[in-house]
C-alpha positions, 0 to 999 in steps of 0.5 A: 660763072658755070662750073665744069666738073668732068663730064658735067657742067653746072649753072652758077645758081646750083648748090652741089652736095659732095658726099664723102666716101672714106676708103680708110680704116681710121676716119675720124667720123665713120671709123672705117665704116666704108673701108671695105669695097662692098660697104663703100659701094653701098654708101655710093649707091645710097648717097646718089639716091639721096641727091648727091651731085658728086662723091669724094673718095679718099684713101688717107685720113687727114689727121695724123696716123699711120703712114700710108704709102703711095702704093697703099693709097693707090690700092685703096682708091683706084680700083674703087674709082673704076668700079664706081665709074662703071656703076654710075657712068654720069656721076661726078667722081672726086678723089681726095689726094695731094699726090700726083702719082695717085692723081694720075692713076685715078684720072686714068680710070675716070675721076673728074675732080682732084680735091687737093686738101693740102694746098698744093704741096705736090706741084705736079698734081696740077700737071696731071689735072691739066693733062686729063682735063680734071677739075681741081679744088685749091685749098688753104692750109697756111703752110701746114705739113700734110696730116698734122694738126694746127698747134699755136697757129697764128697769122700776121694781120687779117686771117681772111686776107691770108686765106684769100691770097693763098687760094687765089695764088693756087687757083691762078697757078692751076690755070697757068698749068693748063687747068680749065678756068671753069674747072677750078674751085677754091676752099678755105679749108675749115680747121686746116692750119687754123684754130676755131677762131680763125675758122669762124672768122673765115666762115662769117666772111665767106662772101669775100671769097665768093666775090673773088670770082671762083666757085667756093667749096666748103668742107664743114661736116662735123669738124672740130670748130663745130664741136668746140663752138657747141661743146659737142663730141663728133657724133653730135655735131650734125645740127651745128654743121647744118646751121653753118651750111645754111649760112655758107649757102646764103653767103654764096658757097657752091659745093658742100663736102658732107657726110649727111647728104639728105639733110644737107640737100634739104638745107641747100634747097631751102636756102636756094628757095629763100634766095629766089633761085629755086621754086618751092616743090609745091605751093597749095597753101592758101591757093586751094 
């Protein structure tokens, strides 16, 4: 099934890189490196040059921290989204928010995708997406409260079944609200409402989510499940992230929310070629 993200449509064989651009002073990975307008725009320019298909702009970090009001989140992202739209008119712009008030403001200035990382806690967000023709990322958080870490998290029965039921319910609600069927993605939300065992199980069975018939987005980049699996701190998780990216691509995920764009692009291109969906860039060995 083709995937429509705002002004662009992608084939079902396209593997897309979603570059993270944090407009926060306290992000777990970049620690505020792109909080200022100039450094944030430099980041956008750089990831576009590296092959990003879309950018995901967020004004509130997912982890616990200081309160960020609606007004403050709007101030962090809306003007910046407008500036990115003017500078890169064909770029797909996603905004990471769970609030319908913020969603309405960013859609009004050119956002194409609403990345709701908290699983529909604000039901009005879907109405905003439908009104503006925006795509929606439907995530699974297991009912976790916004900006909390999992604590003694457990699921009765099969965790993958819980994840599938949750994201599919959200996806169907999005369509019922008026969001285009081709503009709805599902995300198992690695680490959100899950311990490392849960996340690993969901990852190794990602093909079951793919087979459900909705485009799958994964946000793997430098997360705790990688760190705990390999016993590596945040700044040493790139190799584990890229290994998980390759497996996820082989299993059929289509969109990858990442910090390391160039490296991810190479991994996805290699997997696509191995799957027979992309020709090699050049083939001279043994032919000349």
